[in-house]
C-alpha positions, 0 to 999 in steps of 0.5 A: 910510339904506342899510346898508354891505354888508361882507365879512370875510376872515381865516383866523383864525375868532376874528378873524372872530368878533370883527370880526363881533360888533363891526361887526355891532352898528352900525346902518349896517353889514350883514355880508353874508359871511365868507371864510377865504381869498383864494381864496373872495373873488371868488365871495363878492363875486359872491354878496353884492355888498359895498360894502367888503371888510375883507381880511387880508393873510396867508392860507395859500392865496391871500393878501390881496394877490392877492385885492385885486389880483383884486378891484380889476381888476374892474368895479364893484369893492368898496372894500378895507381891508387888515387887518395887524399892522404899519405899515411892511409891504412887503405893505401898500404893495403892496396899496395900489398895486394898489388898496386904499383903506387899511389898519387894524391888527388891534389898532385900537380898534373905533370906528376900524375902524368909522370906516375902513369908513364913510370908505371906503364914502363914497369917502375913503381911510384913509391919512394922508400921514404913514403914506404917508411911513413906508411909502415910506421902508420900501419904496423902498430901493435902488430909489428912483431907478428908481421915481422916474424911472418915476413922473415919466414917468407923471406927465408925461402930466398937464397943469399943473393936473392935476399941481397937483391930484395933489399936493394929493391926495397931501397928503391934502386933501379936494376942498373944500380943493383947490378953495379952495387952487387957486381952482376949484369942487369940481365942477372938482376932481372932474373933474380927479381923474377925469381923473388916474385915467383918464390914469394908469390908477389906481382911487383917490386913494391910488394918486394919492398914492403915485405923487406920492410916488414921483415926488418931488412931495411933500417931508416938510416940505410934506406936512401930516399930514391924519390923520382926514380 
């Protein structure tokens, strides 16, 4: 099995050392580089070609939000998992909107950080619908109506089937579960997801989920917590 190539980005050398020790001990993880600021990230990515970047949000020169946005705008961009100290953080939500595949708290147990890196490397988001709702409630505020109108206008480009798939993605369902619930093959679900991403100019499933929440397509009672998927 090919090891997951991981780049660590944090301005605290002690945090980087701890992450390197923890992550480097796994047989399926290879630490290919470390950076102390977001401004170093693009050059390191060019040189080391990581599969996943573990990115701190708060850094003194170029923050993790800016670095994530720059990375996710590139072709063949690595996946990004954001490191943060708070669950409900406006910057976390902004990082997810520009393409981060999820986030982990800095005090998360080592096994869970490892699991998050593995999931993201496999193409799965590290974000449950419950956490999404917490973030949305924190960030929407007085701009909720304006954001909802804009999100609904964007979602209007989807056909009915794509809209159903988008809602299922927002509920945290895996492709196989979506296929069962909507009576289609897994291959067809994957095709629909790819078309949704292309039509909405998004680059991962987390962004589909956030847009579905923005548009009001998922109420709190209907969205099951799929933590751990």
